[in-house]
C-alpha positions in Angstrom: 2.1 -22.5 8.2 0.0 -20.9 5.5 -1.9 -18.7 7.8 1.5 -17.3 8.8 2.8 -16.3 5.4 1.7 -14.2 2.5 2.9 -13.3 -0.7 2.7 -9.8 -2.6 3.6 -9.1 -6.0 5.5 -6.1 -7.7 5.5 -5.9 -11.5 8.4 -5.5 -13.7 7.9 -3.8 -17.0 9.4 -2.8 -20.2 10.0 0.6 -21.4 6.6 0.7 -23.0 5.1 -0.1 -20.0 4.2 -3.8 -20.9 4.1 -6.4 -17.8 7.0 -8.7 -18.1 7.3 -10.4 -14.8 6.3 -10.2 -11.1 8.6 -10.2 -8.1 7.3 -12.2 -5.4 7.7 -11.0 -2.2 7.4 -13.5 1.0 6.9 -13.3 4.8 7.1 -15.8 6.9 5.1 -14.3 9.9 4.2 -11.1 11.6 7.7 -11.1 13.0 9.4 -11.3 9.9 11.4 -8.0 9.0 12.6 -8.7 5.5 12.4 -10.8 2.5 15.4 -12.5 3.2 15.6 -16.1 4.4 17.7 -17.4 7.2 17.7 -20.0 9.7 14.1 -21.0 10.1 12.9 -18.6 7.2 14.1 -21.2 4.8 11.4 -23.8 6.1 8.6 -21.0 6.0 9.7 -20.1 2.3 9.5 -23.8 1.3 6.2 -24.0 2.9 5.0 -21.0 1.3 6.2 -22.0 -2.1 4.8 -25.5 -1.8 1.5 -24.7 -0.4 0.7 -21.3 -1.9 2.1 -21.4 -5.0 1.2 -25.3 -6.0 -2.0 -25.1 -4.4 -3.0 -21.9 -5.9 -1.6 -22.4 -9.2 1.3 -20.1 -10.3 -1.2 -18.9 -13.4 -3.5 -17.3 -10.7 -0.6 -15.5 -9.1 1.1 -14.3 -12.2 -0.9 -15.0 -15.3 1.4 -16.3 -17.8 4.5 -13.9 -16.8 7.7 -15.0 -15.3 8.1 -14.9 -11.4 11.2 -13.4 -9.7 12.1 -15.0 -6.3 14.5 -13.8 -3.5 17.1 -16.2 -2.7 19.4 -16.3 0.3 22.6 -18.6 0.3 20.4 -21.2 2.6 17.7 -21.2 -0.2 20.1 -21.6 -3.0 21.9 -24.6 -1.6 19.2 -26.1 0.1 17.7 -27.9 -3.1 14.2 -26.6 -2.2 14.3 -24.7 -5.4 14.1 -28.2 -7.5 10.5 -28.2 -7.5 9.9 -25.2 -9.3 9.0 -24.5 -12.8 12.5 -23.6 -14.4 10.6 -21.8 -17.4 8.6 -19.5 -15.1 10.8 -19.0 -12.1 14.0 -16.6 -11.9 16.3 -16.9 -9.2 16.9 -13.5 -7.8 20.4 -13.7 -5.6 20.2 -11.5 -2.6 22.8 -8.7 -2.3 24.0 -10.4 1.2 25.0 -13.7 -0.5 28.5 -14.4 -0.3 29.8 -16.7 -3.2 32.0 -19.4 -1.4 32.6 -22.7 -3.2 29.6 -24.4 -2.1 27.3 -21.2 -3.3 28.9 -21.1 -6.5 28.3 -24.7 -7.0 24.7 -24.5 -6.3 24.2 -21.3 -8.5 26.0 -23.1 -11.5 23.8 -26.1 -11.0 20.7 -24.1 -11.0 21.8 -22.2 -14.3 22.9 -25.4 -15.8 19.3 -27.0 -15.1 17.5 -24.1 -16.9 16.9 -21.5 -14.2 17.4 -17.7 -15.2 19.6 -16.0 -12.5 19.0 -12.3 -11.3 21.5 -10.4 -9.3 19.7 -8.0 -6.8 20.3 -4.8 -5.3 23.8 -4.1 -7.0 25.6 -1.1 -6.1 28.0 -0.3 -8.8 31.4 0.1 -7.3 34.8 -2.0 -7.6 34.3 -4.1 -4.2 30.7 -5.2 -5.2 31.7 -5.9 -8.7 34.7 -7.9 -7.8 32.4 -9.8 -5.1 30.2 -10.4 -8.3 32.9 -11.5 -10.7 32.4 -15.3 -10.2 28.8 -15.4 -10.9 28.4 -12.8 -14.0 28.7 -15.6 -16.4 25.5 -17.1 -15.1 23.4 -13.8 -14.5 20.6 -12.7 -17.1 19.5 -9.8 -15.0 21.2 -7.4 -12.9 19.0 -5.2 -10.6 20.2 -1.7 -10.1 18.5 -0.1 -7.0 18.1 3.8 -7.8 18.3 4.8 -4.0 21.7 3.2 -3.5 23.5 4.5 -7.0 24.5 7.9 -8.2 23.1 8.9 -11.6 26.6 8.1 -12.9 26.9 4.8 -11.3 23.6 3.5 -13.0 24.7 4.9 -16.1 27.8 2.8 -15.8 26.1 0.1 -14.8 23.7 -0.1 -17.5 26.8 -0.1 -20.0 28.8 -2.5 -18.1 26.0 -5.4 -17.8 24.7 -4.8 -21.4 28.3 -5.3 -22.8 28.2 -8.7 -20.7 24.9 -9.6 -22.3 23.1 -9.0 -19.1 19.8 -7.3 -19.0 19.8 -4.1 -16.7 17.0 -3.5 -14.4 16.2 -0.4 -12.8 14.4 -0.7 -9.3 12.8 1.7 -7.1 12.0 3.9 -9.8 9.8 6.5 -8.5 8.6 8.7 -11.0 8.2 9.2 -15.0 11.3 11.4 -15.2 13.7 8.8 -13.4 12.0 6.0 -15.9 12.8 7.9 -19.0 16.4 8.8 -17.7 17.1 4.8 -17.0 15.8 4.1 -20.7 17.9 6.6 -22.2 20.9 5.1 -20.3 20.2 1.6 -21.6 17.8 0.0 -18.8 15.5 -2.4 -20.7 13.1 -3.3 -17.5 11.8 -1.3 -14.8 10.4 -2.1 -11.3 8.6 0.5 -8.9 7.2 3.0 -11.7 3.7 1.6 -11.7 3.2 2.3 -8.0 3.8 6.0 -8.7 2.0 8.8 -10.3 3.2 10.0 -13.8 4.9 13.4 -13.2 2.8 15.3 -15.8 -0.8 15.0 -15.6 -3.5 17.0 -17.7 -7.0 16.8 -18.9 -9.8 19.3 -19.4 -12.6 16.9 -18.8 -13.7 13.4 -18.1 -14.8 11.2 -20.8 -18.7 11.1 -20.9 -18.8 7.4 -21.0 -16.1 7.2 -18.3 -18.0 9.5 -16.2 -21.3 7.5 -16.3 -19.5 4.3 -15.3 -18.0 6.2 -12.3 -21.6 7.5 -11.3 -23.0 4.2 -11.7 -20.3 2.7 -9.4 -21.4 5.5 -6.9 -24.9 4.4 -7.0 -24.1 0.8 -6.4 -22.5 2.0 -3.0 -25.7 2.9 -1.9 -27.2 -0.6 -2.5 -29.9 0.6 -4.8 -33.2 -1.0 -5.6 -33.5 -2.7 -9.0 -35.8 -0.3 -10.5 -33.1 2.5 -9.3 -30.6 0.8 -11.3 -32.9 0.1 -14.3 -33.5 4.0 -14.6 -30.2 4.8 -14.4 -29.0 2.3 -17.3 -31.9 3.9 -19.2 -29.9 7.0 -19.3 -26.9 5.4 -21.2 -28.4 3.4 -24.2 -24.6 2.2 -25.0 -24.0 1.0 -21.6 -27.3 -1.1 -21.7 -26.5 -2.7 -24.9 -23.2 -3.5 -23.7 -24.7 -5.3 -20.6 -27.3 -7.4 -22.5 -24.5 -8.4 -24.8 -22.4 -9.3 -21.9 -25.1 -11.3 -20.3 -26.2 -13.2 -23.4 -22.7 -14.0 -24.8 -20.3 -14.4 -21.8 -22.0 -14.5 -18.4 -23.6 -17.8 -17.8 -25.5 -20.5 -20.0 -29.2 -19.6 -19.8 -32.2 -21.2 -21.3 -33.9 -18.1 -22.4 -32.1 -14.9 -24.0 -32.2 -11.9 -21.9 -34.5 -9.3 -23.1 -34.7 -6.5 -20.8 -32.5 -4.4 -18.4 -34.4 -5.7 -15.2 -33.9 -9.2 -16.3 -30.2 -8.6 -16.7 -29.6 -7.0 -13.5 -31.5 -9.6 -11.4 -29.3 -12.1 -13.2 -26.1 -10.6 -12.9 -26.4 -9.2 -9.4 -25.0 -6.1 -7.8 -21.9 -7.7 -6.9 -20.9 -9.0 -10.5 -22.4 -5.8 -12.0 -19.9 -3.7 -9.9 -16.7 -5.9 -11.3 -18.1 -5.4 -14.7 -18.6 -1.9 -14.5 -14.9 -1.8 -13.4 -13.6 -3.6 -16.1 -15.1 -1.1 -18.5 -13.8 1.7 -16.7 -10.2 0.5 -17.3 -11.1 -0.2 -20.8 -11.9 3.6 -21.3 -8.6 4.7 -20.2 -7.2 4.5 -23.6 -5.0 1.3 -22.8 -5.1 -1.0 -25.9 -4.8 -4.0 -23.6 -6.3 -2.7 -20.3 -6.4 -6.6 -19.1 -2.5 -6.8 -19.6 -1.7 -3.4 -17.7 -0.1 -3.7 -14.3 -2.1 -1.0 -13.0 -5.3 -3.0 -14.1 -4.1 -5.9 -12.1 -2.9 -3.9 -9.3 -6.2 -1.8 -8.9 -8.4 -4.8 -8.8 -5.8 -6.9 -6.5 -6.0 -3.7 -3.9 -9.9 -3.4 -4.5 -10.6 -7.2 -3.8 -8.3 -7.3 -0.6 -9.5 -4.3 0.8 -13.0 -5.2 0.2 -12.1 -8.5 2.2 -10.5 -7.0 4.9 -13.3 -4.4 5.7 -15.6 -7.5 6.0 -13.6 -8.3 9.0 -13.4 -4.8 10.6 -16.4 -4.4 13.0 -17.7 -1.4 14.6 -16.1 0.6 12.2 -17.5 3.5 9.5 -16.2 1.6 6.9 -18.1 -0.7 4.4 -16.8 -3.4 2.1 -18.2 -1.4 -1.0 -16.5 1.8 -0.1 -13.4 -0.3 0.5 -13.5 -1.6 -2.8 -14.3 1.9 -4.6 -11.1 3.3 -3.0 -8.9 0.3 -4.1 -10.2 0.5 -7.7 -10.0 4.3 -7.9 -6.6 4.5 -6.3 -5.0 4.6 -9.8 -7.7 6.4 -11.8 -5.5 9.5 -12.1 -2.5 7.9 -13.6 -4.6 5.9 -15.9 -6.9 9.2 -16.8 -3.8 11.5 -16.6 -5.6 13.7 -14.7 -5.5 14.9 -11.2 -7.3 12.8 -8.6 -9.2 16.2 -7.1 -10.6 16.8 -10.5 -11.7 13.3 -11.2 -13.4 13.2 -7.7 -15.1 16.4 -8.6 -17.0 15.1 -11.3 -18.7 12.5 -9.4 -20.1 11.7 -5.8 -18.5 9.0 -4.1 -18.8 10.3 -0.6 -16.7 11.9 1.9 -15.0 8.8 3.2 -13.7 7.7 -0.1 -12.8 11.3 -1.3 -10.7 11.6 2.0 -8.9 8.4 1.6 -8.1 8.8 -2.1 -7.0 12.7 -1.5 -5.3 12.3 1.7 -5.0 8.7 2.7 -7.4 9.7 5.8 -9.7 7.8 7.7 -10.0 4.1 8.1 -10.3 3.6 4.6 -7.1 5.6 4.0 -5.4 3.4 6.4 -6.5 0.5 4.3 -5.0 2.1 1.3 -1.6 2.6 3.2 -1.6 -0.9 4.3 -1.9 -1.8 0.3 0.8 0.3 -0.6 3.3 -0.6 2.0 2.7 -4.6 0.9 3.5 -3.6 -2.8 6.6 -1.4 -1.8 7.9 -4.2 0.5 8.0 -1.6 3.4 7.3 -4.4 6.0 7.4 -2.2 9.4 4.6 -0.2 7.8 2.5 -3.2 6.9 3.0 -4.2 10.6 2.1 -0.9 12.0 -0.8 -0.7 9.5 -2.5 -3.9 10.7 -1.9 -2.8 14.4 -3.7 0.5 13.7 -6.7 -1.1 12.0 -6.6 -3.7 14.7 -6.6 -6.5 12.0 -5.2 -9.9 12.4 -2.4 -11.1 10.5 -4.3 -14.2 9.1 -7.0 -11.8 7.8 -4.5 -10.2 5.4 -3.2 -13.7 4.3 -6.7 -14.9 3.5 -7.6 -11.6 1.8 -4.4 -11.7 -0.4 -4.8 -15.4 -1.3 -8.8 -14.8 -2.3 -7.8 -11.9 -4.6 -5.0 -14.0 -6.4 -7.7 -16.4 -6.8 -10.6 -14.1 -8.1 -9.0 -11.1 -9.6 -9.4 -12.5 -13.1 -10.8 -10.3 -15.6 -14.2 -10.6 -16.5 -14.7 -11.1 -20.3 
């Protein structure tokens, strides 16, 4: 069963962009068309929660953050949720749930046992409010979908739920203008913004240190000899000092102090060097806490999943290193607040990578589209991209599970 389910994550952030929680999105198999659990999907979801979350550990999937999980009526009344950590999991009741006596009793019991309750995809109109009236006293979060509510409705919804002590959460926020508008209206949490680009971007030139890191990543793409890397590091004394400090203090226990660039490069290896440079890259974006940024985690996850999937793609003009770079670079414009075309003009990443990042073109672009479809929960597109890439569903599952296991930042 584990091979026929995957879990994706969407970050939930506050008005300052700080990561607050993740919503976990489940699929029971290649034929599942939505995140709702009905009939046999109940067993699939319970198996996923038991095998994936428990075997991997919730900390590897969500760090120390809370996780929202979608719950159908069958899931709520099944008792399967009792195995979950009530301090970490938020039960997000789907908009399709009808609150009959049995369901209300189950919601009341879940709330009494310590679960926080969220109400999903609320359309702010009288008939919906009448339907939700019996469960409002148990709810802590109300999720308002911007695509199904007018501006007037979303403003009224924020005031209504705040007056009842319920935290309003704006979901499917597509740009900065919408995020700021919702914040003015009283929304406290947001979902979706960090998978879009800021509306306003401006920059005269790249930070020199950032450009050097990008050039180093570009060099690594060509699988250089150690002496080539050594010569490149000699051009950047600050980076060399950082590498030596990293090796001596945080990489691995060694019997002898590392004293030369060549020795350090040989020990760390090109794979780990690539990930270390990636961390430096995001540390240069101006984020005070790069490791806590949803963009940082999302870019790392994209890069790792795309790299693993590229390994399974045979007879294609795609290398794992190219796939990794496309994933890691896919948010660099938002982080640098500079147009992607300008950033790419400053470095040499190659035509395939540029085509993927600027146009979502080629096989690398299809991999990027696949990641975006997973993150935005557009399952039809997930299935379509898997078919176009001729990738088995199990390869996606394995790659995502490995990304969750290995994406911890390098310190």
